[in-house]
N, C-alpha and C positions, 0 to 999 in steps of 0.2 A: 432519641426519641427516644420511650423505652420500646417492648416487644410487644406489648398491648396494643399501643396507639403506632405500630408499623400494622399490625397483621390491620386493625379498625378502616385505615388510605387501604391498605391492598382491597379488602372485601368490598368498600365502595368502587371503587377503581373497578374491581371486574363484575362489580356488576350493573354496573352505568356501560358498561362493554357489551354487557348481556344486551340492557334492554335496548341500545341502540340496534346491536345486532340482528335483533328481534324483530323492530322493527322495518329493516331494513328490510327482511325476507316476507314482509308484508305487505313492503310495500312495492312490489317490481322495478327496476330500473337501473338502466347499465351501472352506472354509480353506485346505486345503491341511498340515491337521494329523491326527496319527492313524491310525490305520488300522483296517481289517474285524476284528469280534472272532474269534477260532477260533471253533471250535464247541465243542471244551471250556472253552472260556470261558463261553460262553455256559449249554451244559449247568451251572456250577457252580453257576447264580443261577437258573437256569429250574427251579424247584423247586414248586414252586404246584403245588398238584391241586385236578381241577375237583368237581363237585358231580355230574358221575357215574361219576368215579375213571380220566380220563384224566389222569397225570401221576404215580400215584402208586408210590412207585417198592417193586421188589421186598421184599420182609420178612415178619413174622409174628413174630405175639407171640396167649401165652395170661393169659387174665383173671388166673390165677394168678402170673404172672410181672407185670402190670403193677400188683398191688397192693402187693409188696415194692418197686415204684418208684419208685407212688405213693406212699408211708408217707414216705421215704426224701429226695423232692425235692419232692411239691404239700403232702401232706397240711399244711405250717407256714402255708399261706395258707387251701388250701382245707379243712381240716378232712377229720380219716378217713373220714366217710365221704360226705363231699361237702358239708356243712350250709355250708360256708363259718364262719371267723374271723373275729375282728372283722369289719370290714368287707371280706374282699374275699369275693369273690360267692360263690354257694352253685353246685354242679355238678349236685345231685344234687335230687330231689324234686320240689316243684311242677306236677304230676300234674291238670290240670284245672285250674287256676289263672287260663288269663288272659282269661280273661273278668269277675273280679273286681275291683274296684276298685285291690285290688294284686297285681298278678299276680306269681309267683314264675317269671323265665323263664330256666329252665335247660335241660344238655342234655335232657332228657327230657320239659320241656313245652316247649319251643319249640323247638328245632333240627330243621329241617326233611329235613338232611343227613348219614350219618356220613362223608363225605369233607372236606365243610370243616374238621370239627370234627378231623380228622387233620393240615389243611394248618395250620390256626390252631398246635394245638399243635407243629410241629412245628418249626413257623418263630421261634413266640415265646415256652414257655415251657422250664424252668419260668423262676417271674418273674429278671430278673436274668443270669440264663446261658442263654438264647433259642439254638436248633440245637445246644445240650449234649444231648438226644437220640439215641442211632441209629434209623434205622429201626425195625430192632426193637424199640426200644423203647419208638421211639410208640405201630406198632400196639398192643403189651401194655397198654400206659399206656392209650390209646383204648377198647380192650376190655375191662379198669376198670371204666372211666368210666360205657360202654356197660352193664357188669352193676349196677354200684351204680342205674341211672335202672332196671333191670328188663327192658332191651333184649334179652341174651344170655345163657344160663345161665352155670353158676358151671367147668363145662369148655368151653365156647365156646373156639375161635383164628381174629383176624382177620386177615388175610391181604391183602396186591393184589389180588386174585381176589377177597374178598367183600365188602369193605369198601363198592363202591357196589350191596350189594344186599341191606345193614342196614333193616328198615324203622323209620320212625323216628317214633313219637305223631304225633310234629303236622306228616308230611310235606301233609298237605291242606290244611297251613292258610296255606303259600305260592302266591300265584299271578304270573305275568307282568303286567311292567308294560301297564297297559291303557288310558295313557292321550290316548294317542296317535290311538287310536279311539274311547272313550269321551267324552272331554273335548274332541272336535273340531267340534261345536255351537257351542265356546263359543270356540276361536277367532277374532279378526278377521280378516284380510290383511291390511289396510292402518290398521293401529291410531292411534292419534292422539297424534301426537310434542310437538304448542305451541297454547296459544290453545287449549285443550277444552273441550268442555264437559261438564255432570256433575262438577264439581270436587268432592272429599267438603270436609264441611262441618268440621272442629274443633268437639265442640259441648265438650272441656274436655280440663284439662292433668293432668298428675300435680304437677306444685306446686301449684296451684289444691286439689285433693284432697289434701294433707300426704301422699302417699303418699311422693315421695323428698324424705328429709332435707337440708336446705341445710348450707354447712359449718358454721355455728355453731349449730345441734341436732342434728346425726348425730357420734356415737357417735367417739371417739380408737382409732384402729390404728398399732400399732405398728408 
């Protein structure tokens, strides 16, 4: 390679390095990579709706509109009346079963607020085609689901203004995590990490009780 060619290569390399260095200086990052996200990029992903309704997008939908959408896009898994199809979960019924041996955790029996129901439906449903429902379609489907659980009347319209005001049957069944105060007396500021006393004694093993099958007695799995 001639001296002029070597000089040209060196000049190009130095120029590229200078461009990368200048670009990194304009875009602050610990690794010198990337750039701050733009507001419109953040808003495109910031779709969660809080339990108090914050973040709910503008929109509306009626029970009647929701029934049509539900039958077409949801009933194959959850049943026409929310009873569940096959092993897919039921969405309606189960009222007053939470203390039973086999509780039925549905929208009407378990969910404490309607806003998280909107959030979950909007982000994850229909199964296999998540986020395909518009804001209005989601309000309509949620309105229909609330109607299936006898929470709103047949002529009800759900929207971003009344979403958080829906009174759910199990609203009083949830409470804030109080372990920091209720269990503080059990905490040890200086827990033992080695050579500790009162080490639990093993009194039995699953193998001794013949609970866990060995390789010979275990069933063969294809």
